[in-house]
C-alpha angles and dihedrals in degrees: 000000000000124000089247091052094046093048091051091053092049086056090056093048105035161135099097092199090101118092113270091251092050092047093050091046090051092052093046089050093049093050091050093059113106092219093055115091102167116199098013122142125237089248092054092046089051093050093049094048097042098073125126115282097011105156125231108269098038108138150163134202120222139169112278121232088229119081115302094323127123129223128228111210113189143161121246128158094358093304136096117240130192125206133171125253104208114226118162114223109282093358128133094218129099127188134168109248108267093011130117104214117091123204127204093219141008087251090059087047090054095044087057090054093062 
């Protein structure tokens, strides 16, 4: 892991104001979510979501290639769509690009999708 890569990942997973144990628990919890795919490309997300009989609304969340944002990849109308989840570097706020509702965690964001 390079310093640049490590710093970028910290941007996804910050802020570091939490105690070490809470921060590690938060990361462990996120990595255990079936909808979180981490450092997954758009092409891989597309291939995983475009399988026979996948229902509308199936989704995964992955690291974006842009800044410290995340990407929501989802199925709608028989196609896979990708949209950014805006997350400022090191912040604890998540918002769908162009949206107005801010969420305090990716889990809260996912709960609102259901």
